[in-house]
N, C-alpha and C positions, 0 to 999 in steps of 0.2 A: 525357530530363531528369526528367520526373515520376517515372519508375520509380526513378531513383537517389535522388531526394529522399525518396520513399516508403520506400525500403529503409533510408535513414539514420534516418528517424523511427521505423521499425519496430524497428531495432536499439536505439535509445534507450529505446523502450517495453519491450523485452525486458530491458534492463538494469534498468529501474525495477521490473519484475516480480520480477527476481532479488533486488534489494535488499529489497523488501517480504517476500519469502519467507525470505530469510536472517535478517531481524530479527524475524520472527513469534515464534519461540521465546523470544527475549530479552524481547519485550514481555509474553508470558504469564508468564515468570519474574518480571519486574518487578512485574506486577500481583499475583501470588501473594505475593511478598515484602512488598509494600506493604500488602496486606490482612492479612497476618500481623502486621505491625508495628502496624497500627490495632487489631487484635483484642487485642494485648498492651498497649494503652493507651500507646503510645510518646508521648513528650512533644511530638512534632511531628505527631501524628495528623491534625490538621486540614489542615496543609500537604500531608501525604502523600495525604490523601483528594482534595484539589483537584488535585494533580499526577496522580493516577490517572485522574481524570475527563478532564483535558486529554489525557493519553496515549491514553486510550480514544477520545476524539473525533478526534484527529489520525490514529490508526491506522484508524478507520472511514472517515474521509475519504480516506485513501490507498487503501484497498481499493475504495472507490466509484470513485475516479478510475481506478484500474487496470482495473476492470471496464468502465467506460464507454469508455476508450481501447481496450481489447481488442476491444470490439464494433465500434468505428469501424474499427480496423485489419482486422478480419475482413471487414467490408463492403467496404473498399477493395480488399483482396486479391481478393475475389469479383468486384468490378466491373472491376478491371484484368485479371483472367484472361479475362473475357468480352469485354472491350474489344479484346483482341488477336485474338479469333476472327473 
């Protein structure tokens, strides 16, 4: 039972990793476009700047969560492998 629950959680984590990876290029592109608009003195530069900070913080938080969960799942896999022996 624990193995099936673990496998389900692992699959969800892998899907989360794939989502972050799939959107990384779009986030970089958004940041570059936003910075370009700020440099060109766009009328909404202050809003763009705030949005870029929020985007950056949320992306960093997602990467941190992904890393943390990845370490937990690696530990669990190791533990379950040795528990079977």
